[in-house]
PDB file with one MODEL, atoms N, CA, C and O in Angstrom:
MODEL        1
ATOM      1  N   MET A   1     -60.296 -21.103  28.774  1.00  0.00           N
ATOM      2  CA  MET A   1     -60.242 -20.943  30.077  1.00  0.00           C
ATOM      3  C   MET A   1     -59.463 -22.112  30.573  1.00  0.00           C
ATOM      4  O   MET A   1     -59.495 -23.237  30.076  1.00  0.00           O
ATOM      5  N   ASP A   2     -58.703 -21.703  31.685  1.00  0.00           N
ATOM      6  CA  ASP A   2     -57.858 -22.945  32.431  1.00  0.00           C
ATOM      7  C   ASP A   2     -57.936 -22.333  33.811  1.00  0.00           C
ATOM      8  O   ASP A   2     -57.973 -21.135  34.091  1.00  0.00           O
ATOM      9  N   ARG A   3     -57.961 -23.688  34.863  1.00  0.00           N
ATOM     10  CA  ARG A   3     -58.138 -23.423  36.219  1.00  0.00           C
ATOM     11  C   ARG A   3     -57.272 -24.495  36.993  1.00  0.00           C
ATOM     12  O   ARG A   3     -57.370 -25.668  36.634  1.00  0.00           O
ATOM     13  N   ALA A   4     -56.610 -24.230  37.813  1.00  0.00           N
ATOM     14  CA  ALA A   4     -56.019 -25.571  38.721  1.00  0.00           C
ATOM     15  C   ALA A   4     -56.577 -25.624  40.008  1.00  0.00           C
ATOM     16  O   ALA A   4     -56.843 -24.653  40.716  1.00  0.00           O
ATOM     17  N   ASN A   5     -56.740 -26.819  40.275  1.00  0.00           N
ATOM     18  CA  ASN A   5     -57.397 -27.210  41.412  1.00  0.00           C
ATOM     19  C   ASN A   5     -56.785 -28.210  42.297  1.00  0.00           C
ATOM     20  O   ASN A   5     -56.344 -29.137  41.618  1.00  0.00           O
ATOM     21  N   PHE A   6     -56.632 -28.339  43.288  1.00  0.00           N
ATOM     22  CA  PHE A   6     -55.838 -29.332  44.086  1.00  0.00           C
ATOM     23  C   PHE A   6     -56.689 -29.456  45.624  1.00  0.00           C
ATOM     24  O   PHE A   6     -57.293 -28.542  46.185  1.00  0.00           O
ATOM     25  N   ILE A   7     -56.514 -30.999  46.137  1.00  0.00           N
ATOM     26  CA  ILE A   7     -57.273 -31.145  46.955  1.00  0.00           C
ATOM     27  C   ILE A   7     -55.951 -31.628  48.198  1.00  0.00           C
ATOM     28  O   ILE A   7     -55.241 -32.628  48.098  1.00  0.00           O
ATOM     29  N   ARG A   8     -55.914 -30.805  49.098  1.00  0.00           N
ATOM     30  CA  ARG A   8     -54.867 -31.301  50.233  1.00  0.00           C
ATOM     31  C   ARG A   8     -54.847 -32.531  50.604  1.00  0.00           C
ATOM     32  O   ARG A   8     -55.944 -33.070  50.753  1.00  0.00           O
ATOM     33  N   PRO A   9     -53.807 -33.202  50.819  1.00  0.00           N
ATOM     34  CA  PRO A   9     -53.640 -34.768  51.073  1.00  0.00           C
ATOM     35  C   PRO A   9     -54.689 -35.092  52.191  1.00  0.00           C
ATOM     36  O   PRO A   9     -55.491 -36.020  52.085  1.00  0.00           O
ATOM     37  N   ASP A  10     -54.629 -34.355  53.140  1.00  0.00           N
ATOM     38  CA  ASP A  10     -55.500 -34.773  54.189  1.00  0.00           C
ATOM     39  C   ASP A  10     -57.188 -34.626  54.131  1.00  0.00           C
ATOM     40  O   ASP A  10     -57.922 -35.038  55.029  1.00  0.00           O
ATOM     41  N   TYR A  11     -57.552 -34.104  53.168  1.00  0.00           N
ATOM     42  CA  TYR A  11     -58.868 -34.280  52.470  1.00  0.00           C
ATOM     43  C   TYR A  11     -59.243 -35.222  51.501  1.00  0.00           C
ATOM     44  O   TYR A  11     -60.379 -35.386  51.056  1.00  0.00           O
ATOM     45  N   HIS A  12     -57.928 -36.009  51.112  1.00  0.00           N
ATOM     46  CA  HIS A  12     -58.221 -37.113  50.228  1.00  0.00           C
ATOM     47  C   HIS A  12     -59.294 -38.150  50.747  1.00  0.00           C
ATOM     48  O   HIS A  12     -59.469 -38.292  51.957  1.00  0.00           O
ATOM     49  N   ASN A  13     -60.013 -38.873  49.810  1.00  0.00           N
ATOM     50  CA  ASN A  13     -60.708 -39.842  49.803  1.00  0.00           C
ATOM     51  C   ASN A  13     -62.098 -39.535  50.962  1.00  0.00           C
ATOM     52  O   ASN A  13     -62.543 -40.266  51.847  1.00  0.00           O
ATOM     53  N   PHE A  14     -62.477 -38.297  50.565  1.00  0.00           N
ATOM     54  CA  PHE A  14     -63.866 -38.149  51.194  1.00  0.00           C
ATOM     55  C   PHE A  14     -64.867 -37.535  50.275  1.00  0.00           C
ATOM     56  O   PHE A  14     -65.903 -36.926  50.542  1.00  0.00           O
ATOM     57  N   GLY A  15     -64.234 -37.882  48.951  1.00  0.00           N
ATOM     58  CA  GLY A  15     -65.564 -37.544  47.733  1.00  0.00           C
ATOM     59  C   GLY A  15     -65.459 -36.353  47.248  1.00  0.00           C
ATOM     60  O   GLY A  15     -66.129 -36.066  46.256  1.00  0.00           O
ATOM     61  N   ILE A  16     -64.548 -35.350  47.874  1.00  0.00           N
ATOM     62  CA  ILE A  16     -64.204 -33.855  47.364  1.00  0.00           C
ATOM     63  C   ILE A  16     -63.902 -33.730  46.037  1.00  0.00           C
ATOM     64  O   ILE A  16     -64.432 -32.810  45.414  1.00  0.00           O
ATOM     65  N   GLY A  17     -63.068 -34.560  45.424  1.00  0.00           N
ATOM     66  CA  GLY A  17     -62.641 -34.674  43.964  1.00  0.00           C
ATOM     67  C   GLY A  17     -63.830 -35.001  43.292  1.00  0.00           C
ATOM     68  O   GLY A  17     -64.126 -34.203  42.403  1.00  0.00           O
ATOM     69  N   ILE A  18     -64.603 -35.955  43.462  1.00  0.00           N
ATOM     70  CA  ILE A  18     -65.566 -36.236  42.537  1.00  0.00           C
ATOM     71  C   ILE A  18     -66.771 -35.154  42.531  1.00  0.00           C
ATOM     72  O   ILE A  18     -67.393 -34.917  41.496  1.00  0.00           O
ATOM     73  N   GLN A  19     -67.049 -34.531  43.733  1.00  0.00           N
ATOM     74  CA  GLN A  19     -67.906 -33.623  43.635  1.00  0.00           C
ATOM     75  C   GLN A  19     -67.433 -32.342  42.725  1.00  0.00           C
ATOM     76  O   GLN A  19     -68.244 -31.660  42.099  1.00  0.00           O
ATOM     77  N   MET A  20     -66.164 -32.127  42.730  1.00  0.00           N
ATOM     78  CA  MET A  20     -65.442 -30.794  42.084  1.00  0.00           C
ATOM     79  C   MET A  20     -65.614 -31.380  40.280  1.00  0.00           C
ATOM     80  O   MET A  20     -66.175 -30.787  39.358  1.00  0.00           O
ATOM     81  N   ILE A  21     -65.017 -32.518  40.262  1.00  0.00           N
ATOM     82  CA  ILE A  21     -65.488 -32.954  38.812  1.00  0.00           C
ATOM     83  C   ILE A  21     -67.089 -33.054  38.385  1.00  0.00           C
ATOM     84  O   ILE A  21     -67.430 -32.706  37.254  1.00  0.00           O
ATOM     85  N   ASN A  22     -67.665 -33.349  38.961  1.00  0.00           N
ATOM     86  CA  ASN A  22     -69.226 -33.510  38.577  1.00  0.00           C
ATOM     87  C   ASN A  22     -69.522 -31.955  38.264  1.00  0.00           C
ATOM     88  O   ASN A  22     -70.017 -31.520  37.224  1.00  0.00           O
ATOM     89  N   HIS A  23     -69.110 -31.209  39.393  1.00  0.00           N
ATOM     90  CA  HIS A  23     -69.606 -29.464  39.260  1.00  0.00           C
ATOM     91  C   HIS A  23     -68.877 -29.264  37.889  1.00  0.00           C
ATOM     92  O   HIS A  23     -69.690 -29.148  36.973  1.00  0.00           O
ATOM     93  N   ALA A  24     -67.742 -29.200  37.547  1.00  0.00           N
ATOM     94  CA  ALA A  24     -66.984 -28.812  36.470  1.00  0.00           C
ATOM     95  C   ALA A  24     -67.523 -29.508  35.135  1.00  0.00           C
ATOM     96  O   ALA A  24     -67.118 -29.112  34.042  1.00  0.00           O
ATOM     97  N   LYS A  25     -68.241 -30.324  35.220  1.00  0.00           N
ATOM     98  CA  LYS A  25     -68.567 -31.165  33.782  1.00  0.00           C
ATOM     99  C   LYS A  25     -70.046 -30.359  34.026  1.00  0.00           C
ATOM    100  O   LYS A  25     -70.302 -29.752  32.987  1.00  0.00           O
ATOM    101  N   ASN A  26     -71.021 -30.165  34.967  1.00  0.00           N
ATOM    102  CA  ASN A  26     -72.055 -29.593  34.669  1.00  0.00           C
ATOM    103  C   ASN A  26     -72.186 -28.109  34.172  1.00  0.00           C
ATOM    104  O   ASN A  26     -73.082 -27.645  33.467  1.00  0.00           O
ATOM    105  N   ILE A  27     -71.130 -27.494  34.681  1.00  0.00           N
ATOM    106  CA  ILE A  27     -70.952 -26.105  34.371  1.00  0.00           C
ATOM    107  C   ILE A  27     -70.583 -26.171  32.877  1.00  0.00           C
ATOM    108  O   ILE A  27     -71.145 -25.465  32.040  1.00  0.00           O
ATOM    109  N   SER A  28     -69.462 -27.189  32.540  1.00  0.00           N
ATOM    110  CA  SER A  28     -69.227 -26.945  31.166  1.00  0.00           C
ATOM    111  C   SER A  28     -70.090 -27.632  30.187  1.00  0.00           C
ATOM    112  O   SER A  28     -69.857 -27.264  29.036  1.00  0.00           O
ATOM    113  N   GLN A  29     -70.910 -28.417  30.286  1.00  0.00           N
ATOM    114  CA  GLN A  29     -72.083 -29.106  29.592  1.00  0.00           C
ATOM    115  C   GLN A  29     -73.081 -27.690  29.332  1.00  0.00           C
ATOM    116  O   GLN A  29     -73.599 -27.384  28.258  1.00  0.00           O
ATOM    117  N   LYS A  30     -73.174 -27.014  30.492  1.00  0.00           N
ATOM    118  CA  LYS A  30     -74.239 -25.673  30.258  1.00  0.00           C
ATOM    119  C   LYS A  30     -73.532 -24.621  29.282  1.00  0.00           C
ATOM    120  O   LYS A  30     -74.214 -23.864  28.592  1.00  0.00           O
ATOM    121  N   MET A  31     -72.068 -24.607  29.255  1.00  0.00           N
ATOM    122  CA  MET A  31     -71.387 -23.898  28.118  1.00  0.00           C
ATOM    123  C   MET A  31     -71.303 -24.316  26.967  1.00  0.00           C
ATOM    124  O   MET A  31     -70.998 -23.516  26.083  1.00  0.00           O
ATOM    125  N   GLY A  32     -71.565 -25.773  26.633  1.00  0.00           N
ATOM    126  CA  GLY A  32     -71.563 -26.305  25.581  1.00  0.00           C
ATOM    127  C   GLY A  32     -70.127 -27.078  25.118  1.00  0.00           C
ATOM    128  O   GLY A  32     -69.896 -27.550  24.004  1.00  0.00           O
ATOM    129  N   ILE A  33     -69.235 -27.070  26.292  1.00  0.00           N
ATOM    130  CA  ILE A  33     -68.219 -27.632  26.265  1.00  0.00           C
ATOM    131  C   ILE A  33     -68.192 -29.330  26.389  1.00  0.00           C
ATOM    132  O   ILE A  33     -68.779 -29.922  27.295  1.00  0.00           O
ATOM    133  N   ARG A  34     -67.477 -29.951  25.415  1.00  0.00           N
ATOM    134  CA  ARG A  34     -67.733 -31.429  25.445  1.00  0.00           C
ATOM    135  C   ARG A  34     -66.511 -32.385  26.071  1.00  0.00           C
ATOM    136  O   ARG A  34     -66.639 -33.593  26.269  1.00  0.00           O
ATOM    137  N   ASN A  35     -65.459 -31.710  26.309  1.00  0.00           N
ATOM    138  CA  ASN A  35     -64.377 -32.291  26.918  1.00  0.00           C
ATOM    139  C   ASN A  35     -63.755 -31.550  27.864  1.00  0.00           C
ATOM    140  O   ASN A  35     -63.862 -30.324  27.820  1.00  0.00           O
ATOM    141  N   LEU A  36     -62.954 -32.222  28.938  1.00  0.00           N
ATOM    142  CA  LEU A  36     -62.287 -31.321  29.846  1.00  0.00           C
ATOM    143  C   LEU A  36     -60.941 -32.092  29.776  1.00  0.00           C
ATOM    144  O   LEU A  36     -60.870 -33.319  29.859  1.00  0.00           O
ATOM    145  N   LEU A  37     -59.680 -31.102  29.586  1.00  0.00           N
ATOM    146  CA  LEU A  37     -58.458 -31.683  29.324  1.00  0.00           C
ATOM    147  C   LEU A  37     -57.696 -31.273  30.484  1.00  0.00           C
ATOM    148  O   LEU A  37     -57.561 -30.105  30.848  1.00  0.00           O
ATOM    149  N   ILE A  38     -57.185 -32.334  31.067  1.00  0.00           N
ATOM    150  CA  ILE A  38     -56.538 -32.434  32.574  1.00  0.00           C
ATOM    151  C   ILE A  38     -54.899 -32.535  32.546  1.00  0.00           C
ATOM    152  O   ILE A  38     -54.372 -33.422  31.874  1.00  0.00           O
ATOM    153  N   PHE A  39     -54.310 -31.839  33.104  1.00  0.00           N
ATOM    154  CA  PHE A  39     -52.898 -32.145  33.387  1.00  0.00           C
ATOM    155  C   PHE A  39     -53.065 -32.532  34.833  1.00  0.00           C
ATOM    156  O   PHE A  39     -53.369 -31.816  35.787  1.00  0.00           O
ATOM    157  N   ALA A  40     -52.771 -33.966  34.783  1.00  0.00           N
ATOM    158  CA  ALA A  40     -52.887 -34.428  36.282  1.00  0.00           C
ATOM    159  C   ALA A  40     -51.570 -34.704  36.961  1.00  0.00           C
ATOM    160  O   ALA A  40     -50.559 -35.029  36.338  1.00  0.00           O
ATOM    161  N   ALA A  41     -51.635 -34.549  38.365  1.00  0.00           N
ATOM    162  CA  ALA A  41     -50.512 -34.882  39.245  1.00  0.00           C
ATOM    163  C   ALA A  41     -50.542 -36.101  39.026  1.00  0.00           C
ATOM    164  O   ALA A  41     -51.564 -36.731  38.753  1.00  0.00           O
ATOM    165  N   THR A  42     -49.124 -36.681  39.151  1.00  0.00           N
ATOM    166  CA  THR A  42     -48.870 -38.266  39.087  1.00  0.00           C
ATOM    167  C   THR A  42     -49.497 -39.130  40.101  1.00  0.00           C
ATOM    168  O   THR A  42     -49.918 -40.248  39.803  1.00  0.00           O
ATOM    169  N   PHE A  43     -49.569 -38.652  41.278  1.00  0.00           N
ATOM    170  CA  PHE A  43     -50.388 -39.400  42.512  1.00  0.00           C
ATOM    171  C   PHE A  43     -51.933 -39.022  41.811  1.00  0.00           C
ATOM    172  O   PHE A  43     -52.602 -39.264  42.815  1.00  0.00           O
ATOM    173  N   ALA A  44     -52.533 -38.770  41.201  1.00  0.00           N
ATOM    174  CA  ALA A  44     -53.906 -38.877  41.012  1.00  0.00           C
ATOM    175  C   ALA A  44     -54.150 -39.383  39.830  1.00  0.00           C
ATOM    176  O   ALA A  44     -55.170 -39.041  39.233  1.00  0.00           O
ATOM    177  N   ILE A  45     -53.326 -40.222  39.321  1.00  0.00           N
ATOM    178  CA  ILE A  45     -53.608 -40.916  38.001  1.00  0.00           C
ATOM    179  C   ILE A  45     -54.481 -41.826  38.306  1.00  0.00           C
ATOM    180  O   ILE A  45     -55.276 -41.888  37.369  1.00  0.00           O
ATOM    181  N   GLU A  46     -54.801 -42.696  39.267  1.00  0.00           N
ATOM    182  CA  GLU A  46     -55.838 -43.648  39.884  1.00  0.00           C
ATOM    183  C   GLU A  46     -57.128 -42.936  39.826  1.00  0.00           C
ATOM    184  O   GLU A  46     -58.018 -43.489  39.181  1.00  0.00           O
ATOM    185  N   PHE A  47     -57.353 -41.934  40.323  1.00  0.00           N
ATOM    186  CA  PHE A  47     -58.349 -41.112  40.555  1.00  0.00           C
ATOM    187  C   PHE A  47     -58.991 -40.803  38.884  1.00  0.00           C
ATOM    188  O   PHE A  47     -60.163 -41.003  38.565  1.00  0.00           O
ATOM    189  N   TYR A  48     -57.996 -40.319  38.035  1.00  0.00           N
ATOM    190  CA  TYR A  48     -58.452 -40.024  36.684  1.00  0.00           C
ATOM    191  C   TYR A  48     -59.034 -41.217  35.997  1.00  0.00           C
ATOM    192  O   TYR A  48     -60.203 -41.235  35.611  1.00  0.00           O
ATOM    193  N   ASP A  49     -58.336 -42.052  35.873  1.00  0.00           N
ATOM    194  CA  ASP A  49     -58.812 -43.530  35.628  1.00  0.00           C
ATOM    195  C   ASP A  49     -59.979 -44.092  36.319  1.00  0.00           C
ATOM    196  O   ASP A  49     -60.760 -44.854  35.749  1.00  0.00           O
ATOM    197  N   LYS A  50     -60.079 -43.800  37.285  1.00  0.00           N
ATOM    198  CA  LYS A  50     -61.343 -44.173  37.905  1.00  0.00           C
ATOM    199  C   LYS A  50     -62.649 -43.721  37.606  1.00  0.00           C
ATOM    200  O   LYS A  50     -63.671 -44.394  37.732  1.00  0.00           O
ATOM    201  N   ILE A  51     -62.543 -42.048  37.030  1.00  0.00           N
ATOM    202  CA  ILE A  51     -63.768 -41.556  36.646  1.00  0.00           C
ATOM    203  C   ILE A  51     -63.870 -41.674  35.404  1.00  0.00           C
ATOM    204  O   ILE A  51     -64.838 -41.105  34.898  1.00  0.00           O
ATOM    205  N   GLY A  52     -62.990 -42.389  34.552  1.00  0.00           N
ATOM    206  CA  GLY A  52     -63.237 -42.433  33.070  1.00  0.00           C
ATOM    207  C   GLY A  52     -62.702 -41.702  32.068  1.00  0.00           C
ATOM    208  O   GLY A  52     -62.976 -41.618  30.871  1.00  0.00           O
ATOM    209  N   ALA A  53     -61.586 -40.993  33.021  1.00  0.00           N
ATOM    210  CA  ALA A  53     -60.530 -39.999  31.817  1.00  0.00           C
ATOM    211  C   ALA A  53     -59.887 -40.858  31.120  1.00  0.00           C
ATOM    212  O   ALA A  53     -59.663 -42.011  31.489  1.00  0.00           O
ATOM    213  N   ASP A  54     -59.494 -40.298  29.914  1.00  0.00           N
ATOM    214  CA  ASP A  54     -58.592 -40.981  28.830  1.00  0.00           C
ATOM    215  C   ASP A  54     -57.511 -40.370  28.979  1.00  0.00           C
ATOM    216  O   ASP A  54     -57.424 -39.148  29.102  1.00  0.00           O
ATOM    217  N   PHE A  55     -56.195 -41.487  28.986  1.00  0.00           N
ATOM    218  CA  PHE A  55     -54.950 -41.105  29.032  1.00  0.00           C
ATOM    219  C   PHE A  55     -54.628 -40.264  27.711  1.00  0.00           C
ATOM    220  O   PHE A  55     -55.185 -40.825  26.767  1.00  0.00           O
ATOM    221  N   LEU A  56     -54.031 -39.286  27.356  1.00  0.00           N
ATOM    222  CA  LEU A  56     -53.659 -39.096  26.213  1.00  0.00           C
ATOM    223  C   LEU A  56     -51.972 -39.141  26.097  1.00  0.00           C
ATOM    224  O   LEU A  56     -51.488 -39.823  25.193  1.00  0.00           O
ATOM    225  N   TYR A  57     -51.272 -38.562  26.825  1.00  0.00           N
ATOM    226  CA  TYR A  57     -49.990 -38.631  26.674  1.00  0.00           C
ATOM    227  C   TYR A  57     -49.283 -37.933  27.762  1.00  0.00           C
ATOM    228  O   TYR A  57     -49.959 -37.241  28.524  1.00  0.00           O
ATOM    229  N   ASP A  58     -47.785 -38.039  27.961  1.00  0.00           N
ATOM    230  CA  ASP A  58     -47.188 -37.223  28.923  1.00  0.00           C
ATOM    231  C   ASP A  58     -46.422 -36.106  28.644  1.00  0.00           C
ATOM    232  O   ASP A  58     -45.495 -36.208  27.840  1.00  0.00           O
ATOM    233  N   SER A  59     -46.640 -35.184  29.121  1.00  0.00           N
ATOM    234  CA  SER A  59     -46.161 -33.799  28.798  1.00  0.00           C
ATOM    235  C   SER A  59     -44.832 -33.355  29.681  1.00  0.00           C
ATOM    236  O   SER A  59     -44.749 -33.559  30.892  1.00  0.00           O
ATOM    237  N   LYS A  60     -43.956 -32.809  28.999  1.00  0.00           N
ATOM    238  CA  LYS A  60     -42.744 -32.461  29.667  1.00  0.00           C
ATOM    239  C   LYS A  60     -43.077 -31.582  30.727  1.00  0.00           C
ATOM    240  O   LYS A  60     -43.907 -30.718  30.442  1.00  0.00           O
ATOM    241  N   SER A  61     -42.625 -31.594  31.891  1.00  0.00           N
ATOM    242  CA  SER A  61     -42.656 -30.545  32.888  1.00  0.00           C
ATOM    243  C   SER A  61     -41.419 -29.367  32.806  1.00  0.00           C
ATOM    244  O   SER A  61     -40.311 -29.524  32.294  1.00  0.00           O
ATOM    245  N   SER A  62     -41.814 -28.455  33.297  1.00  0.00           N
ATOM    246  CA  SER A  62     -40.734 -27.625  33.895  1.00  0.00           C
ATOM    247  C   SER A  62     -39.576 -28.073  34.924  1.00  0.00           C
ATOM    248  O   SER A  62     -38.440 -27.624  35.084  1.00  0.00           O
ATOM    249  N   ILE A  63     -40.108 -28.874  35.413  1.00  0.00           N
ATOM    250  CA  ILE A  63     -39.027 -29.632  36.322  1.00  0.00           C
ATOM    251  C   ILE A  63     -38.232 -30.565  35.708  1.00  0.00           C
ATOM    252  O   ILE A  63     -38.823 -31.529  35.223  1.00  0.00           O
ATOM    253  N   PRO A  64     -37.094 -30.521  35.611  1.00  0.00           N
ATOM    254  CA  PRO A  64     -36.350 -31.694  35.047  1.00  0.00           C
ATOM    255  C   PRO A  64     -36.511 -33.058  35.338  1.00  0.00           C
ATOM    256  O   PRO A  64     -36.727 -33.463  36.480  1.00  0.00           O
ATOM    257  N   ASP A  65     -36.411 -33.800  34.330  1.00  0.00           N
ATOM    258  CA  ASP A  65     -36.682 -35.235  34.361  1.00  0.00           C
ATOM    259  C   ASP A  65     -38.027 -35.559  35.162  1.00  0.00           C
ATOM    260  O   ASP A  65     -38.071 -36.538  35.907  1.00  0.00           O
ATOM    261  N   ARG A  66     -39.109 -34.720  34.990  1.00  0.00           N
ATOM    262  CA  ARG A  66     -40.681 -35.060  35.341  1.00  0.00           C
ATOM    263  C   ARG A  66     -41.465 -35.197  34.039  1.00  0.00           C
ATOM    264  O   ARG A  66     -40.962 -34.809  32.985  1.00  0.00           O
ATOM    265  N   LEU A  67     -42.499 -35.656  34.078  1.00  0.00           N
ATOM    266  CA  LEU A  67     -43.403 -35.572  32.944  1.00  0.00           C
ATOM    267  C   LEU A  67     -44.853 -35.479  33.707  1.00  0.00           C
ATOM    268  O   LEU A  67     -44.996 -36.078  34.773  1.00  0.00           O
ATOM    269  N   ILE A  68     -45.646 -34.913  33.287  1.00  0.00           N
ATOM    270  CA  ILE A  68     -46.843 -34.704  33.446  1.00  0.00           C
ATOM    271  C   ILE A  68     -47.993 -35.430  32.658  1.00  0.00           C
ATOM    272  O   ILE A  68     -48.061 -35.156  31.459  1.00  0.00           O
ATOM    273  N   PRO A  69     -48.814 -36.231  33.121  1.00  0.00           N
ATOM    274  CA  PRO A  69     -50.043 -36.975  32.525  1.00  0.00           C
ATOM    275  C   PRO A  69     -51.070 -36.149  32.003  1.00  0.00           C
ATOM    276  O   PRO A  69     -51.634 -35.437  32.833  1.00  0.00           O
ATOM    277  N   PHE A  70     -51.501 -36.064  30.654  1.00  0.00           N
ATOM    278  CA  PHE A  70     -52.404 -35.179  30.071  1.00  0.00           C
ATOM    279  C   PHE A  70     -53.429 -36.087  29.804  1.00  0.00           C
ATOM    280  O   PHE A  70     -53.133 -37.155  29.269  1.00  0.00           O
ATOM    281  N   TYR A  71     -54.998 -35.743  30.193  1.00  0.00           N
ATOM    282  CA  TYR A  71     -56.123 -36.894  30.121  1.00  0.00           C
ATOM    283  C   TYR A  71     -57.429 -36.010  29.442  1.00  0.00           C
ATOM    284  O   TYR A  71     -57.546 -34.789  29.546  1.00  0.00           O
ATOM    285  N   ASP A  72     -58.036 -36.587  28.983  1.00  0.00           N
ATOM    286  CA  ASP A  72     -59.306 -36.280  28.458  1.00  0.00           C
ATOM    287  C   ASP A  72     -60.105 -36.857  28.928  1.00  0.00           C
ATOM    288  O   ASP A  72     -60.156 -38.086  28.967  1.00  0.00           O
ATOM    289  N   LEU A  73     -61.178 -35.826  29.543  1.00  0.00           N
ATOM    290  CA  LEU A  73     -62.473 -36.337  30.247  1.00  0.00           C
ATOM    291  C   LEU A  73     -63.754 -36.128  29.528  1.00  0.00           C
ATOM    292  O   LEU A  73     -64.280 -35.035  29.737  1.00  0.00           O
ATOM    293  N   LYS A  74     -64.398 -36.978  28.688  1.00  0.00           N
ATOM    294  CA  LYS A  74     -65.388 -36.670  27.890  1.00  0.00           C
ATOM    295  C   LYS A  74     -66.833 -36.256  28.826  1.00  0.00           C
ATOM    296  O   LYS A  74     -67.132 -36.899  29.832  1.00  0.00           O
ATOM    297  N   ILE A  75     -67.645 -35.105  28.328  1.00  0.00           N
ATOM    298  CA  ILE A  75     -68.863 -34.721  29.109  1.00  0.00           C
ATOM    299  C   ILE A  75     -70.071 -35.587  28.761  1.00  0.00           C
ATOM    300  O   ILE A  75     -71.150 -35.394  29.320  1.00  0.00           O
TER     301      ILE A  75
ENDMDL
END
């Protein structure tokens, strides 16, 4: 299952991101899922580092000369 979620920039730093992550972790845990694999926006790298996600690698983007950071978040 894959989903994409974004928070509008004018709503950053209100705790919405961590609420969304915690909700996803709770649902995933109930489903027996042990990891969330995250394709992160480059501007959100600090957020994923802060919540303890582990950087795995940079993936090629469909946009030329752009890489997408790929993270693993243990539940």
